[in-house]
C-alpha positions in Angstrom: 46.5 76.6 14.9 50.0 74.9 16.5 48.0 73.2 19.2 46.0 71.2 15.6 49.6 71.0 14.2 51.0 68.7 17.3 47.8 66.7 18.1 47.8 65.9 14.1 51.6 64.5 14.7 50.9 62.8 18.0 47.7 60.5 15.9 50.6 60.3 13.0 53.2 59.0 15.1 50.8 57.0 16.9 49.1 55.3 14.0 52.6 54.6 11.6 53.9 53.1 15.2 50.3 51.2 14.8 50.8 50.0 11.3 54.6 48.5 11.8 53.5 46.6 14.8 51.0 45.5 13.1 53.6 44.4 9.6 55.4 42.2 12.3 52.3 40.5 12.9 50.9 39.8 9.9 54.7 38.0 8.8 55.5 36.3 11.5 51.6 34.4 10.7 52.5 34.6 6.9 55.8 31.8 7.9 52.9 29.6 10.0 50.6 29.6 6.3 53.2 28.0 4.3 53.7 25.9 7.6 49.8 24.6 7.5 49.8 24.6 4.1 52.2 21.3 3.3 50.1 18.5 2.3 50.8 15.2 1.8 48.6 15.2 -1.2 47.3 17.0 -5.1 44.4 17.3 -6.4 44.7 17.3 -10.5 41.8 19.5 -12.9 41.0 19.0 -16.4 38.0 19.9 -17.7 35.3 17.5 -15.7 38.6 14.8 -15.1 40.0 15.5 -10.8 43.1 13.4 -9.9 43.7 13.2 -6.5 47.6 11.6 -6.2 48.5 11.7 -2.1 52.0 10.3 -0.8 49.9 8.1 1.5 47.0 5.8 0.5 43.2 7.6 0.4 41.3 5.7 2.4 38.1 7.8 1.6 36.6 10.3 -1.0 34.5 12.5 0.0 32.9 14.7 -3.2 29.7 17.5 -2.5 29.1 20.5 -4.4 28.0 24.3 -2.9 24.4 23.4 -2.3 25.5 20.3 -0.8 24.7 17.6 -3.0 27.5 14.5 -2.6 28.4 13.7 -6.2 30.5 11.2 -5.4 31.4 9.2 -1.9 33.6 6.4 -1.6 35.4 4.7 1.2 37.8 1.9 1.6 39.9 3.6 -1.4 43.3 2.2 -0.7 45.7 3.6 -3.2 47.6 7.0 -3.7 45.9 7.9 -6.8 42.2 8.1 -7.3 39.8 9.6 -10.3 37.1 10.4 -11.0 34.6 12.3 -13.6 32.5 14.9 -12.8 28.3 14.2 -14.4 26.7 17.3 -12.6 26.7 21.2 -14.3 28.4 22.5 -10.9 31.6 24.0 -10.7 32.9 24.7 -7.5 33.3 21.6 -5.4 34.1 21.0 -1.6 36.2 17.4 -2.0 37.2 15.9 2.7 40.2 12.7 2.4 41.0 10.9 5.3 44.8 9.3 4.2 45.4 5.8 5.9 47.3 7.2 9.1 43.8 8.9 10.0 44.1 12.5 9.4 41.2 14.6 7.4 41.4 17.2 4.5 38.9 19.0 3.2 39.3 21.6 0.1 37.4 23.8 -2.2 37.9 23.5 -6.3 37.1 24.4 -9.4 36.6 22.5 -12.6 35.1 24.1 -16.4 
């Protein structure tokens, strides 16, 4: 009985030490995640109307449904604000933006 208690104590201590290490690693990952989440644009939805506002000019916009059908594809937008209306019944979409600095961003959005 005493050997069983010692074994359980060792397992508990080992588990707690691994749990403590895992928390410290995940908290540093959260800091990195915050840095990556800063984007030079915002996407606003109001019903089926979608508006993209960017700090830099938007070079191109591609929007497709979760089924893979493209519904918007505009190149040479060259403005910091871009709006479009969703004309299909889907609720989940993917947006790919290319900004004037050449960087490309992808994001999943939902509309009502």
